[in-house]
C-alpha positions in Angstrom: -129.3 -48.2 6.1 -130.9 -51.3 6.6 -129.6 -54.9 6.3 -131.3 -55.5 3.1 -130.2 -52.1 1.8 -126.7 -52.8 2.7 -126.9 -56.2 0.9 -128.0 -54.4 -2.3 -125.2 -51.8 -2.0 -122.5 -54.6 -1.6 -123.5 -56.5 -4.2 -123.8 -53.7 -6.7 -120.7 -52.3 -5.8 -118.8 -55.4 -5.9 -120.7 -56.3 -9.3 -120.6 -53.2 -11.4 -118.1 -51.0 -9.8 -120.7 -47.9 -9.9 -119.5 -44.3 -10.0 -122.8 -43.4 -8.7 -125.0 -45.7 -6.5 -128.3 -44.5 -4.7 -130.8 -46.7 -2.7 -134.0 -45.5 -1.7 -136.5 -47.5 0.5 -139.9 -46.6 -0.7 -141.4 -49.3 1.5 -143.6 -46.7 3.4 -145.4 -45.9 0.3 -146.5 -49.3 -0.1 -147.9 -50.2 3.6 -150.6 -52.1 3.1 -150.0 -53.1 0.0 -148.9 -56.7 -1.3 -145.3 -57.8 -0.1 -145.4 -54.7 2.2 -143.7 -55.7 5.8 -143.5 -54.0 9.0 -139.8 -52.4 9.1 -139.9 -51.9 5.5 -136.9 -53.0 3.3 -139.6 -54.5 0.6 -139.9 -52.0 -2.1 -136.9 -50.0 -3.2 -135.7 -47.4 -5.9 -132.0 -47.9 -7.1 -130.1 -45.5 -9.4 -126.8 -47.0 -10.8 -124.2 -45.2 -13.0 -121.7 -47.4 -14.2 -119.1 -47.9 -17.1 -120.3 -51.7 -17.0 -123.5 -50.2 -18.9 -121.7 -48.6 -21.8 -123.4 -50.1 -25.0 -125.7 -52.3 -23.2 -129.4 -52.0 -24.0 -131.9 -51.0 -21.0 -133.0 -54.7 -21.0 -129.6 -56.3 -20.5 -128.6 -53.5 -17.7 -132.0 -54.7 -15.9 -131.1 -58.3 -16.3 -127.6 -57.7 -15.2 -128.7 -56.1 -11.9 -131.6 -59.1 -11.6 -128.7 -61.2 -11.6 -126.6 -59.6 -9.1 -129.7 -59.4 -6.8 -131.6 -62.9 -7.3 -131.0 -63.9 -3.9 -132.9 -60.7 -2.6 -135.5 -60.6 -5.4 -136.8 -63.9 -4.4 -136.5 -63.2 -0.7 -136.9 -59.8 1.1 -137.3 -57.6 -1.9 -141.4 -57.6 -3.2 -140.2 -54.6 -5.9 -137.4 -52.9 -7.6 -137.5 -50.0 -9.7 -134.2 -49.0 -11.5 -132.5 -46.3 -13.2 -129.5 -47.7 -14.7 -127.1 -45.7 -16.8 -123.2 -45.4 -18.3 -121.2 -42.4 -17.1 -122.3 -39.3 -19.5 -125.6 -40.5 -20.3 -128.5 -38.1 -19.7 -132.0 -39.5 -18.3 -132.4 -42.8 -19.4 
């Protein structure tokens, strides 16, 4: 896990106490595109399952994650796709 992915992991773990947290660096799929950097860590897909999302809309969940990762989204992260669920929810 690279330094940017580690920051994402640490911030989401602290802010959401997830029961599931997966971080996939998809940067290699975007090589040569806007925002890509040699060495990667610019494009991520993150899956989070957390009780903190219970009763929240998809937009509220995304806003919460974006707030936690605001520094990274204004810096090294060019693109972030999210799968956000509360425990027990099927694909959402």
